[in-house]
C-alpha positions as CSV (number, residue, x, y, z in Angstrom):
1,M,124.9,110.2,101.0
2,V,126.1,106.7,100.1
3,H,127.3,104.1,102.6
4,L,129.3,101.1,101.4
5,L,129.0,98.4,104.0
6,R,130.8,95.0,104.0
7,E,128.6,92.1,104.9
8,A,130.9,91.0,107.6
9,N,130.8,94.4,109.2
10,V,127.0,94.5,109.1
11,E,126.8,91.1,110.7
12,K,129.1,92.2,113.5
13,A,127.0,95.4,114.0
14,I,123.8,93.4,114.2
15,A,125.4,90.9,116.7
16,F,126.6,93.8,118.9
17,Y,123.7,96.2,118.7
18,G,120.8,93.8,118.3
19,D,117.9,95.8,116.8
20,T,119.7,97.8,114.1
21,A,116.4,99.0,112.7
22,A,116.1,101.2,115.8
23,I,119.4,103.0,115.2
24,P,118.1,105.7,112.9
25,E,115.3,106.6,115.4
26,R,117.9,106.7,118.3
27,N,120.2,108.9,116.2
28,I,117.3,111.3,115.4
29,A,116.3,111.5,119.1
30,Y,119.9,112.1,120.1
31,L,120.5,114.9,117.6
32,T,117.1,116.5,118.5
33,E,118.1,116.5,122.2
34,L,121.6,117.7,121.4
35,G,120.4,120.7,119.4
36,S,121.5,122.0,116.1
37,E,124.4,124.2,117.4
38,A,126.0,121.4,119.4
39,A,125.4,118.9,116.6
40,E,127.1,121.3,114.1
41,A,130.0,121.8,116.5
42,Q,130.5,118.1,116.8
43,L,130.3,117.7,113.0
44,Q,132.9,120.4,112.5
45,Q,135.2,118.8,115.1
46,W,135.0,115.5,113.2
47,L,135.5,117.2,109.8
48,N,138.4,119.4,111.1
49,P,140.0,117.5,114.0
50,T,143.3,119.5,113.9
51,L,141.4,122.8,114.4
52,H,139.8,121.6,117.7
53,K,142.6,120.1,119.7
């Protein structure tokens, strides 16, 4: 996966979220708590929004 980030957007994110280094750990914890089936359902809803209205 490749993410292209504009410097201005990164600066805004850091200003808003503070410790951006902790974001990956928070995401891992969230997905672990959510569980694989619910995470897959959310991903499919994001990938195919018209199918899940």
